[in-house]
N, C-alpha and C positions, 0 to 999 in steps of 0.2 A: 503491499499502500507508500503508495505516491505522504511524505510529507507537504503539510497545508502550505509552505511557504515554494514548492516548488510546480506552485498551480500557481498562470496568470490570469490577471484578472478578466481574463472574457473564460477565465474556469473555477470563479466565480460567482460565489449566486443570495445576496440574504435577502433571506425572507421574514417575516415582521406578518403576515395575518395572514388569512387562511390558506395559503400555501406554507405554511409550517406546520414539522411534524405532528400530526393528527387533526391542523385543520380539514375544512370540507373539501380543502380543493388537492390535499394534497397526493392523491389522483394522480396530479401532475408527472410526481418522480413515480412511482411502481416504475419496479426495475430497471431502475436508472442507475448504473454501478461510482459513487458515489464514496464521500462522509458530511452528516451533520458537524457543525460545530455549534457551541452558540456564543454569539460573540455581542457588540455594545455597539452603538451609531447614537452617534448624534444628533438630535432636531427636534422638528417637532410635529404630533402623532395624533391622528382628528381622528374623520369616518366620511363615508363620501358612499354615500345612495345602502346602507347600512356594515358595508366589511373597512377596515380599516384604509386610513393614508398615512400618509411620510411624510416632509417636508423637509431634508433634510439641512442642515445650519447646525454649522463647526461650534456656535453659541449655544448650542439648544441643549435640551435633557440627556440628559442618561435612558434609551432602550434597549432593554433586549433583547436580542433577535435570533434566528438562525441563521449561521452560512455554510452554505450546500457547494460542495467543491468537488466540479465533476468535470472529467476530459472532453463533456459529450451533451455540457453545457451549449456551449458554440451551435452546438446545429441543432440545439434546441432552440434558444431565445425569438424566431421568426413567429413562433406556434406557443411559445408565453406571451410576443409583442402581441398577435392579434385575439389571446386568453385577453390580457391585458386590459385592452383599446385602449381611444385615445386621452382618457382622465388617468391615463396610468403611464410618465414614459420611464424608461431604462437609463438608472444612470451611471457614472463610478460615483461611490465616496472611499472614504476610508473610515475603515472597520478594527475595535480592538476587543483582540483572541486572546485570552490572557493578558500575558503583558506584549504582547508583541503588536500594531499596526502594520495589518495591510491592505487594498484596496481590491472593493469586488463591485457586483454589476446590485443593484435595486430598482425599484417603480416606486417610484417618486410620482405620491398622488398629486392633483394638478389642482385637487379639488377639496374642501372641507363640507364636509355638512352648519 
């Protein structure tokens, strides 16, 4: 198994809502080879149409999230982009995993209720 730091940013995805392990849409990652890690992200968390919505802000509040590391993620991004829709934009942000900082993709919400 690869160490987390051997993955490129495009092979890492932070999830914080329905895509997280145990979430209602976690099935999207069923059968995907990869490793899950707890991580911390900084920003503002709200809701949009009943789902969590996150807006990155380096001065924002700390939020626990999940990080998926998988070499298969780049092939999945078009499907995930469609799934998330126009209300969410995939961006790269820093996240803390243990004592280490890494860069990873996340779906940032454009709107809050």
